[in-house]
N, C-alpha and C positions, 0 to 999 in steps of 0.2 A: 648870086650865092647858091640858089637852087640848082642851077645848071652845073656848078662845080661839085655840089654834093652828090648829084645823080650821074656823074660822069663814070666812065668805065673804071678809071683808077680808084675812085672812092668806093664804088660798089665792090670791087675786088678786095680792097682793104677791109671792108666790113665783113664780107663772107669769109675771108681768111682769118679774121679775128674770131668769128663764130666757130670755125673749124678748130682753132687753137684752144678756145675756151671750153668747148664741149667735153674733151677727155679729162680735164683736170680734176673735177670733183667726183668723177666716177671712181677714182681710187682714194678719195678722201671721205666726204660727208655721206655719199650714197653707200659706199662700201662699209662705212662705220655703222650706218643704220642697219644694213643687212647682217653684219656680224653681231651687233647688239641683239637683233631679233633672234639670231641663231644661238644665243647664249654664250658667246665668246667672252672671255675675261677682259675687263676694262684695260688692264695693263697691256694685253696682247693687241687690243685695238689701237692703243697709243703707239706701240712699236711698229704698227703697219705703216706709219708715216715714213719709215725708212725705204719703202718701195719707191718713193719719189726721188731717190738719190740721182737718177739720170738728169733731173732738172738742175742739179747743183754742179754737175761735172760735164755738162754738154760741150763746154769749150774744148774738151779733150779731142772730140771727133769733128768739131766744127771746121778746123783747117782742112780735113779730108774732103768735106763737102764743098769747100772753097776751091780746092786744088783740082779735083777731077770732075769731068763732064761726061755724063752718060750719053750713049749713042742715040737718044731719042728725047725730044721736047726741050733740049737745052740744059744748061748747068743748073738753074734754079728749079724749073718745072719738072725735070726728070727726077731729081732727088725728092721733090715734093710729092710726086705721084707714087713713088715707091713707099715713102713714109706713110701716106694716107691709106693705101691699100693694106699695108701691114697693120696699121692702127685699127682699121675696120675689123680685120680678122682677130686681133688680140682682144678688142672690146667684147666681141661675140664669145671668144674663148673664156674670158673672165666670167661671163654670165653662166657658163656651163660648169663652173666649179661649185664646191660646197664648203662654205666657211666653217660650219659646225663640225664637219667630219675631217676636212683636210686643209687647215689654215695655211700650210706650207705651199700647197698647190695654188691657193688663192694668192699668196704673196708672189709666186713666180709669174702667174698670169697678170697680176697688177703691175709687176715690174716691166713686163713686155709692153704694156699700155703706156707706162711713163717713158720708156726708152724711145718708142716711136713717136710719142707726143712731143718729147723734147727735140727729137730730130726734125719734126715738122716745124716747131718753133724756130729753130736755127734758120731753116730755109725761108720761112715766111718773113722773119725779121730782115734778112738780107734782101729778099725780093722787094719788100716794101721800101727799104732805103734806096734801092737802085731804080725802082719804078717811078717813085715820086721825086719831083724837083724839090729844092730847098723850100720854095714858096708853098708847095703842096703838102709838105711833111707834117705841119701842125694839124691841118684838117684831116689828113689821111690817118695820122696816129690816133686822133680822137675817134674817128669812125672805127678803127681797128679795136680800140679799147671797148667801145660800146658793143661791137660785134662779139667781142670776147665775153662781155657780161651777158649778152643774150644766150651765148652757148652755155655759160655756167648756169644761167637761170633754167634753161631747158633741161640740162643734165641733173641738177640738184633739186630745184623746185618741182619741175615736171616729173622727174624720176621718183621722188619721194611720194608725190601724190599718186602716181601710177602704181607704186609698190603697195598701196593700201587696197588695190583692186586686182592685182595680178602678181604672179611670182616675180622675184627679182631677176631671174634668168630671162624672162620675157622683156623686162625693162632694159636690160643690157643689149638684147638683140635689136630693140627699137632704137636705142642710142647709137648702135653701130650703123644702122641704116641712115641715121641723121647726119652722118659724115659725108653722104653722097653729094650734097651741094658743093662741098669743098673740092671733091674730085672733079666734078663737072667744071668748076671755075678754073682749076689747074689746067684742064684740057683746052679750054676756050681762050684764056687770057694769053697775050703775047709774052715772049721771053724778054726781059728788060735788057737794055744795052749795058755792057760792062765798061762804062766810060773811063774808069781808072785802070782798066786792064784786069787780067786774071793772073794769079800766081803761076810762075813758070816752073817752080819746083817746091818741094815741101819746106825748104828753108824760108822761102818767101811767104808761104802760107802759114807757117807756125811761128817762126822767130820774129819776122819783121813787124807784125801787128803788136806783139808784146814789147819789142824794143821801142817802138814809137810811143806806146802808151806809158811805159815806165820811165821814159826819158822826161816826162812832164814833172814839174815841181808839185810836190804833195800828192803824187799818184797813189801811194800806199794808204794815206789817210782817206783818200777818196773811196778806195775799196772797203776800208773798215767802216766808213759811214754807210755805204750801200748795204753792207752786211747787217748793221745794227739798227738802222733807222726804224724799221717796221717789225723788229723782232718780238716785242711785247704783244703787239696787235696780232701778229701771225701765230704765236704760241697760244694765245687765247682762242683764236678762231679754229685751231686744230682740234679742239675738244668740244666745240659748241653743240654739235649734234647729239652726242651722248648726254651732254648736260641738259639739253631741252627735254630729251626723253626721260632722263632721271628725275626731273622735277614735275613730270606729269603731262607734258604736252604730247598730243598724238602726231603721227607722221603727217597727216593732212594739215593740222594746225601749223606745224613747222614749215611745210611746203608753201602754204598760203601766206603766212605772216613773214617768216624769215626770208623766204626766197622771192616770192612775188612782190610783196610790199617792200622788202629790203632792196630788191633790184632797182626799183624806181628811185629810192633814196640814194643809191650809189650813182645812178646816171645823173641825178640832179647835183650830187656832190662833185662829180667829175667836171660837169659844166660850170658849176659855181666856182670850183677851184681854178679852172682856166681863166675865168673872168677876174677873180681876185688877184691872180698872179700878174695880170696886166697892170694892176694898181700897186701891188706890194712888191713885185719882183720875186724871183725864185728864192733868194736868201730868206727874206722875211716870211714867205709862204711856208718854207720848210719848218720854221719855228712855230708859226700859228697852227698849221695843220698837225704837226707832231704833238703839240699840247692837247689838241682836240682828240687825237687818236688815243692818248693816254686816259683822258677823261671818259671816253666812250668805253674803254676796256673796264674801267672801274664800275661802269653801269651794270656789267654782268654780275659783279659781286653783290650789287644791290638787288638784282633779280633773283640771285640765289637765296637771299634772305626773304624776299617777298613770296617766292614760290609760283605756283600756276596762276597766271593772270595775263589774259590776252592784251589788255591795255598796256600793262607794264612791259610785256614782251615787245609790243609794237613800238613803244617809246624808245626802249633800249636799242632795238634793231634799227629803227629809223635813224637815230643819232649815230650809231656805230657805222652804218653803211654810208651815211652822209659824210662823216669825217674821214672814213676810209677812202671814199671816192676822191675827196679833196687831196688827201695825202698821196694817193696814187698819181694824181695829175701832176703834182710838184715833183714827185719821184721820177716820173717818165720824162718830164721836161729836163730835169737834171741829167738823166742818162743820155738823152738826145744831144745835149749840149757838149758832151765829152766824147762822143763817138766819131771817129775819123772815117769818112765815107770810103776811103781807099781800102780799109780793112774791115768791111762791114760785118761779115758773118762771125769772124773770130772775136773781135772786140765786143760786139753786141752779145755774143754767147758768153763771154767772160763776165760781163756786167750782170746779165740776167741770171747767170748761174749763181752768182753771189746773192742775188735777190732770193733765189730759191733755197739757199742754205738754211735759213731759219725755219722755213716750212717743213723741211725734212729732218735735219740734224737736231735743231732745238726743239722741234715738236715731238720727237720720238719719246722722250721721257715724260711728256705731259700727262699721259694716262696714269703713270705711277704717282706723280705729284697730286693729281686730282683725287686719286684713290686714298692716299695716306694723309693729306692735309685738308681735304674737303674742298668743295667748289668755291666757297667764298674766299678762303685763304689762297686758293690757286689763282683766282683772277686778280687779287691784290698783288700777288707775287709777279704776275705778268705786267702790271703797271710799273712796279719797281724795276723790272728788267729793262724797260724802255728808257730808263734814265741815261745810261752811258751813250746811247745813240744821240740823244738830245744834247749832251754835254760836248760832243764832238763839233756841234755847230759853233761853239765858242771859238774853236780853232780856225775853221775855214769859212764860216758863214755868219760872222757876228752881225747883230741886228742893224748896226749903223754903217755897214761896209758898202752900202749901195744896193741897187735893185737887181743887178745882173749877176749871173754865175755861169760862166761859159768855159770854153776849152782853155782859156788863158789863165784860169785860176791856179 
């Protein structure tokens, strides 16, 4: 087992996960803290979620990355290197903006970060699916997710702690430099074999993956489920940093408790979720983990009533991240089960784009909601918004339908 974990393929999965996780929260929680500190209106902070739009529409240019091969490093690594270099420059550029004086410039710079981050995600997902055999995919995906979490921890927890001791501009320069291990990995790892071939024209790259997917029974309901399953949890998470600051927590307390402590709770949750899925199967896991996610969101409403309390914050964050890690494990297993290896980049991008819709579109008005109905009512609303996604399980994943949920559904 240790030999498999420390193999070249697994190390690459982990580092690429780290490179994909690092940029995400630089345009969400870290940027929110910076804007809050600069006195930007809460409603404007909420609307900044729209800069994450590339994550939700990345399937539009995924076929282009599938179809064309650059004259260096191969089809996957060539595009990956371009995306990573552009990402380093855009992260550094975001750090040179001024949220208090020019929020539109901040939004533009943050948009560039999310565009190149989404492009990196497309190529990394395709690389991982092609580099790993079916037998290695489970372990590789787990290491990728854990690497992703480490990247998020460094960016948000580390970033917020550093921001108490240095300007945010310096924090973003440091984060840009932290992308270098991903670049080095891209240069050193081999190009995967395209066992299924490459698209010969744009029709094969754009149309065929969609035709194959939508020819399946229940394909539309599958997409609706992916869209709604974590929407309540995601909307709540979109405004947690301003919430913590509003009820009196310092940035160091947030960084230490929410990010560092919460990180380990998420890792334990993802591992525990994987183990429970072996016993429950994906169908029942989606039910159990979905209910736990809703309960954890309600915990924020309780914290809003309690106020500044480190033990209460630790309890709420621990349970929220534990249940979130379990939910993500089931979510990822579901997505892997319905992706056709022949159309890796485009189908993966379509599914993960839908995952990103709640984070961007549904999260955009969260600042207005929190401002006008208060924190406690806001989090209660997020719990109720999660209900439709759970009800969809009655249609395609009833409790007694068996343990599996795969491509044949």
